[in-house]
TIKE-969761 format. One line per 3 residues: number of its first residue (from 1); their letters; for each residue x, y, z of N, C-alpha, C. Coordinates in pm, whole numbers, plus 50000, padded with zeros to 5 digits. Layout:
N
NUM> a> X Y Z X Y Z X Y Z | ...;
END
This chain:
85
1> xxx> 17498 59811 23547 17633 59822 23501 17635 59897 23368 | 17705 60010 23364 17718 60090 23243 17836 60038 23161 | 17810 60010 23035 17912 59962 22943 17967 60081 22864;
4> xxx> 18098 60102 22873 18162 60218 22815 18259 60177 22704 | 18256 60252 22595 18354 60239 22488 18436 60370 22489 | 18565 60358 22505 18655 60473 22507 18714 60490 22366;
7> xxx> 18704 60613 22313 18764 60645 22184 18880 60740 22213 | 19002 60686 22203 19121 60762 22242 19243 60701 22179 | 19330 60784 22127 19455 60734 22070 19542 60676 22180;
10> xxx> 19621 60572 22148 19710 60514 22248 19803 60622 22308 | 19823 60611 22437 19913 60706 22504 19868 60732 22647 | 19923 60837 22704 19902 60867 22845 19755 60894 22879;
13> xxx> 19687 60973 22794 19544 61005 22821 19460 60878 22820 | 19484 60791 22724 19409 60667 22716 19436 60581 22838 | 19563 60567 22878 19596 60486 22994 19535 60541 23121;
16> xxx> 19542 60672 23139 19485 60732 23260 19334 60717 23264 | 19269 60735 23151 19124 60723 23145 19081 60580 23172 | 19154 60485 23116 19125 60344 23143 19137 60313 23292;
19> xxx> 19240 60367 23358 19259 60344 23502 19146 60404 23582 | 19103 60525 23547 18992 60588 23619 18865 60506 23601 | 18835 60465 23478 18714 60387 23451 18717 60255 23528;
22> xxx> 18834 60193 23538 18844 60065 23609 18816 60081 23756 | 18836 60201 23810 18815 60222 23953 18670 60261 23988 | 18588 60283 23889 18451 60326 23912 18357 60207 23929;
25> xxx> 18282 60203 24039 18185 60095 24056 18070 60115 23956 | 18022 60007 23904 17908 60015 23812 17946 60053 23669 | 18076 60057 23640 18122 60094 23507 18213 59982 23455;
28> xxx> 18190 59940 23333 18275 59841 23269 18323 59898 23136 | 18453 59899 23118 18512 59940 22990 18506 59817 22900 | 18424 59823 22797 18405 59705 22712 18493 59708 22588;
31> xxx> 18542 59826 22551 18630 59837 22433 18699 59971 22432 | 18811 59973 22363 18884 60098 22337 18908 60104 22185 | 18871 60216 22126 18893 60241 21984 18992 60353 21972;
34> xxx> 19084 60342 21877 19187 60444 21862 19142 60561 21777 | 19024 60554 21717 18976 60663 21636 18831 60642 21599 | 18777 60739 21524 18635 60737 21487 18601 60618 21400;
37> xxx> 18684 60588 21303 18653 60478 21211 18643 60346 21284 | 18740 60319 21372 18734 60193 21447 18617 60194 21545 | 18581 60310 21597 18466 60317 21688 18336 60283 21615;
40> xxx> 18320 60330 21491 18199 60299 21418 18185 60150 21386 | 18298 60081 21378 18294 59936 21356 18263 59863 21487 | 18313 59915 21599 18293 59849 21728 18156 59867 21789;
43> xxx> 18103 59987 21778 17979 60021 21849 17864 59926 21817 | 17836 59894 21691 17724 59802 21663 17750 59662 21723 | 17875 59623 21730 17910 59491 21779 17901 59480 21932;
46> xxx> 17947 59584 22003 17955 59575 22150 17839 59639 22223 | 17761 59723 22154 17640 59786 22213 17668 59857 22345 | 17759 59956 22347 17786 60024 22475 17671 60118 22514;
49> xxx> 17671 60155 22641 17574 60251 22692 17628 60394 22679 | 17760 60407 22672 17826 60538 22671 17947 60534 22582 | 17964 60636 22501 18083 60655 22419 18159 60772 22479;
52> xxx> 18280 60746 22530 18362 60847 22591 18472 60882 22492 | 18474 61007 22446 18560 61047 22335 18666 61145 22385 | 18791 61114 22354 18906 61196 22392 18912 61323 22304;
55> xxx> 18926 61438 22368 18933 61566 22294 19059 61580 22214 | 19157 61491 22233 19282 61501 22156 19268 61446 22014 | 19155 61386 21982 19130 61346 21844 19109 61472 21761;
58> xxx> 19139 61466 21631 19112 61582 21546 18965 61622 21550 | 18938 61754 21549 18800 61803 21558 18709 61740 21453 | 18758 61730 21329 18673 61676 21222 18641 61528 21245;
61> xxx> 18731 61457 21311 18706 61316 21343 18599 61306 21450 | 18606 61393 21551 18505 61393 21657 18369 61429 21598 | 18365 61529 21513 18237 61571 21450 18181 61459 21366;
64> xxx> 18265 61390 21289 18216 61280 21204 18162 61166 21291 | 18231 61137 21401 18183 61030 21490 18050 61066 21553 | 18036 61188 21600 17909 61230 21659 17796 61228 21556;
67> xxx> 17825 61267 21432 17725 61261 21324 17685 61115 21298 | 17782 61025 21300 17752 60882 21277 17663 60830 21390 | 17696 60866 21514 17613 60821 21626 17473 60873 21612;
70> xxx> 17459 61000 21580 17326 61060 21564 17245 60988 21457 | 17309 60945 21351 17239 60877 21240 17212 60730 21269 | 17302 60662 21341 17291 60515 21356 17254 60469 21496;
73> xxx> 17289 60544 21600 17261 60504 21737 17221 60629 21818 | 17112 60694 21781 17077 60821 21848 17052 60808 21999 | 17027 60689 22048 17004 60671 22191 17135 60659 22269;
76> xxx> 17247 60644 22201 17377 60627 22265 17425 60759 22327 | 17454 60754 22454 17508 60873 22523 17654 60892 22483 | 17693 61018 22459 17831 61049 22422 17882 61162 22512;
79> xxx> 18004 61146 22555 18072 61252 22628 18203 61278 22558 | 18228 61403 22522 18356 61441 22464 18436 61511 22575 | 18549 61453 22609 18636 61515 22711 18695 61641 22652;
82> xxx> 18711 61741 22733 18765 61868 22683 18899 61901 22749 | 18967 61993 22689 19096 62037 22742 19081 62175 22803 | 19145 62199 22915 19145 62331 22975 19289 62363 23015;
85> x> 19314 62492 23033 19449 62530 23076 19445 62586 23218;
END
């Protein structure tokens, strides 16, 4: 069972992503953080296997979160969702 922490601001993207994750076998959404700062507080506590990051967060916030992960939890897998047109 993969434990996922979603980093996404409240809204449609977060709701849709939560619904998709809930439908996947072998995946458990263990927490949702609304931003990088709250994610850095949650990750040590919940020990997820994957950090799924919404691309709608500000670029500098995503970069800061990825730098924090690299420094504190380098084994943690991270996926940053992207936007396309």
